N, C-alpha and C positions, 0 to 999 in steps of 0.2 A: 333389724335384719332378720329375714326369715331363713329357714333351713335350706331352701333352694339356693339362695344367694351364697351361703356359706359353702355349700357343696360345689357350686360353680367356681367359686374363688379357689377352693382346694384343688379342683381339677386343673384349673388354669395354672396354678403354681407348680403342680407336678409336671405339666406339659413343658413349662419354661425350664424347669430343672432338667428334664430329660433332654431338651434341645441343647442346653448348656453342656451337659455331660457328653453328648454326641460331638459337639464342637471341640471340646477339649480332647476327645479321643482322636478325632481327625487331625488336630494340630500335633498331637504326640506322634502319630504315624508319619506325618510330613517331616517332623524333626528327625525321627529315626532314619527315614529314607535319605534325607540330605546328609546326615552324619555318615551313613554307610557310603554314600557317593564320594564324600570328601576323603574318607579313609582309602577307598579304592583308587582315587586319583593320586593321592600321596604315595601309595604303594607302587603304582605304575611309574611315577616320577623317579622314585629311588631305585627301581629296578633298571631303568634306562640309563642311569648314570654310569659312566666308565671311570673307574678309579684311576686309571693310567692316563686319562686325557688331561693334558696340560701339565704333566709332570716334568717334561723336558722341553726346553726351548732351544731351537737352532738359531744361533746368532751369527753364524758364518755366512757371508754373502758370496 
């Protein structure tokens, strides 16, 4: 193996590592965004609940 082959292999390995790191970063951002969306949705659901709703039932006809 000559020095150029070693250098090319090193550059290729570093490029692959950089692409993998970028992919992991994008995945982390997507997970954080979806987590925030779920928290917002749950917050909106609990705010819309009326605690008095269903407390009394009128059975007289």
